[in-house]
C-alpha positions in Angstrom: 10.6 -3.8 17.7 7.8 -3.9 14.7 4.2 -3.7 15.3 1.0 -4.4 12.7 -0.9 -2.7 10.8 -4.4 -4.8 10.2 -6.2 -3.4 7.4 -9.9 -5.0 6.3 -9.6 -5.2 3.1 -13.1 -6.8 2.3 -15.1 -4.3 3.6 -17.6 -2.3 1.7 -18.7 0.1 3.6 -22.2 -0.4 3.3 -21.8 0.3 -0.3 -23.6 -2.5 -3.4 -20.8 -3.1 -5.2 -20.9 -3.6 -8.9 -18.6 -6.2 -10.8 -15.2 -6.6 -10.1 -14.9 -2.8 -8.7 -12.8 -3.1 -6.1 -13.8 -2.7 -2.6 -13.9 0.4 -0.4 -11.6 -1.3 2.6 -8.6 -2.9 -0.5 -8.5 0.6 -1.5 -7.7 1.6 1.7 -5.4 -1.1 1.6 -3.2 0.6 -1.4 -3.2 3.8 -0.2 -2.0 3.0 3.0 0.5 1.1 0.6 1.2 4.4 -1.5 1.8 6.6 1.1 4.6 4.7 2.0 5.1 2.5 5.5 6.4 4.0 8.6 9.7 1.9 9.6 7.9 -0.6 12.2 5.5 -0.7 10.9 3.6 -3.7 9.0 0.9 -3.8 7.0 -1.1 -6.9 6.5 -4.6 -7.6 4.7 -7.1 -8.9 6.3 -11.0 -10.9 5.3 -12.6 -9.5 8.1 -12.5 -7.2 10.9 -15.9 -7.6 12.4 -16.2 -3.8 12.0 -18.6 -4.1 9.2 -21.1 -1.4 9.8 -18.3 1.5 10.8 -17.7 1.6 7.5 -13.9 0.3 6.4 -11.3 -0.1 9.5 -7.7 -1.1 10.8 -6.6 -2.3 13.3 -2.5 -1.4 15.5 -1.4 -4.1 17.8 2.4 -5.3 18.7 3.7 -7.3 21.6 2.8 -5.6 25.1 1.1 -2.8 23.5 -2.6 -2.1 24.1 -4.0 -2.2 20.4 -6.5 -0.8 19.2 -9.9 -1.0 16.4 -10.3 2.6 14.2 -14.1 2.2 12.2 -14.9 4.7 9.5 -12.4 5.3 7.1 -12.1 5.6 3.4 -9.4 5.3 0.8 -8.4 9.5 1.6 -7.7 8.6 5.5 -5.0 6.7 4.0 -2.3 9.8 5.2 -3.2 9.8 8.5 -3.3 6.3 9.0 -0.1 6.1 8.4 0.8 9.4 10.7 -0.9 6.7 13.6 0.5 4.1 12.8 4.1 6.1 12.8 3.4 7.4 15.8 2.5 3.9 17.6 5.3 2.2 16.7 6.8 4.6 18.3 5.1 3.8 21.7 6.5 1.2 23.5 3.6 0.5 25.4 0.8 1.8 22.0 0.1 4.7 24.5 -0.2 8.2 21.9 -0.3 11.0 24.1 -4.1 12.7 22.4 -2.5 15.9 21.8 -0.1 13.7 19.7 -3.1 11.3 17.9 -4.0 12.5 14.2 -7.6 13.3 14.9 -9.2 10.4 13.6 -7.3 8.6 15.6 -9.2 10.8 18.6 -12.2 9.8 17.6 -13.0 6.9 15.1 -12.1 4.7 17.6 -13.6 1.4 17.9 -12.3 -0.5 20.2 -8.9 -0.2 23.0 -7.7 -4.1 23.4 -5.2 -4.0 26.8 -2.3 -6.1 26.2 -1.6 -10.0 26.8 0.5 -9.6 29.9 -1.7 -7.4 31.5 -5.2 -9.2 30.8 -2.8 -12.7 32.6 -1.2 -10.7 35.2 -5.2 -9.8 35.8 -5.9 -13.8 36.1 -2.6 -13.9 38.4 
């Protein structure tokens, strides 16, 4: 089953950009693609994840899985993002054991969102 890695490409990470300069979020997106996208992961650039005060951000989601938003990233984070996305894709519910997560996924999580099915079941 394919999971989605959303990458905010408009993020400026608090920087004022010069004309023609590439946004840090777009650089992160490029670095992730260059690092090699794991099997079962679909990388989707998005225009905003509304985590602007948290630097570059990404989100991981998939059917019947917990979703996560991570921030304070840069293009140097790409190898860890790729490793974390691969681990997320391999976890049936999206919950990767704590010690198996890259450090940035342990320390830079901004949100954890329950699967839609869990929310719908709780409302019944």
